[in-house]
Phi, psi and omega in degrees: 000122181280176188295319181298313181293322178300320180292326175296320179291326184278333188297134175216163180294138180238122183240006179224132191237149185285341184098347176293128186288155169276127183286162177297324178295318178296316179300316180298319179298320179295315180293317178296325177295321177302319182288346178276000183293152172302149183211140182302114179063018185056034182274342181059058186278051178207167175215146181243128174257119176271102185277108181254335181289123184297325179296321178292319175302314181298318180292321177296322178300322179287313183295330180267057172065033173054066180243097187300332183297338178299316183287344180266353182291146179292328182219134178233119178243129174257125181258122182252138164286116192230107173253000188301317183297320179289319178301316181297320179290320176302315181293320182300321181266020173055037175279147186283063180264134174264215176283155176284156186234191189298316183295327178296319178294315182296317177300318180294323176297317179300312178303315183301312186283332175294319177297318179299316180294323175303318181295323180293317179294318178298316180300316180301320181293339180263005182078021181253127179281162180210159177212125174289139178244092180294339183291357173299342177287348177278159170053048185306313186297320180290321177293320178302317179289316182300319185260006176057052186273133174284178187303316187257033171224108188234145183286125181242323181217152171222140178231135175249147188226149175185160176289125187287150171290167178298322179299319180290322177299321186271351181295136181289134177288134178300142182292136175274166175295153180288152183306313184293343179271348185243353183232129173237165188251125172073326179207162182292132176264110177280111184287150168289166180295328178292319176298319181292319177299317179296324177301313181288324179297320178292315183293319184265354182057054181237151170269181184303314182294318181290330185297318181301315180293322180297313181294318179298316179297318180295319179299317180295322185281327187244328187259315180264030184265150181301321183298328181292321178297319177292321180298318178295316178300315182293320178298320176297321179295321177299312182295315180297319178297319180295321188272342187289000000 
């Protein structure tokens, strides 16, 4: 196993930081690595906001489901699906472009998240922890105002970075699903309920009795949670704003 692959296996979310700063050289390497990501047609359909203002960090921590560790991170990057620059150029050169549509948004989202993952891998190689913040999808209108976002640049991902504490370094990475449960050949394999239960029992290390409680607990925490209802409302607002 080479070093890059080992770092992919070792990487886990880090939410507690030692306080040691990320240097400007390290930050530049992380950002430059993000820009090396594959991109549809080499269009670079994303934009990165490097949030340095502490007040903006604090507000993002509140808007993203009240998570204080966000405001304590050494580096906070907001990844936007961004078609605005291309739209502006199309209009400037009087090309017959109308409003952007669903495929344009999806392509920009793909570009955005590949760039974000590049930054995470680069950070890991430098000994810098990271954590994706999916809650950036909440409170779209307030985030749009806070970050001065134009119509065709919308928040899709946020990642916070920092040097991990010893506890975070030593924390066991949660077990992922097994390869045979996540990969099928040539076509999608629709599992039986027993196959699906076995998949979850292996990943969560639960027996039959424990599995029911585990799934119920997870559903309450992630599916029937207030943040999910807001995230869905906000995601619809993002799509509606893009398409109108």
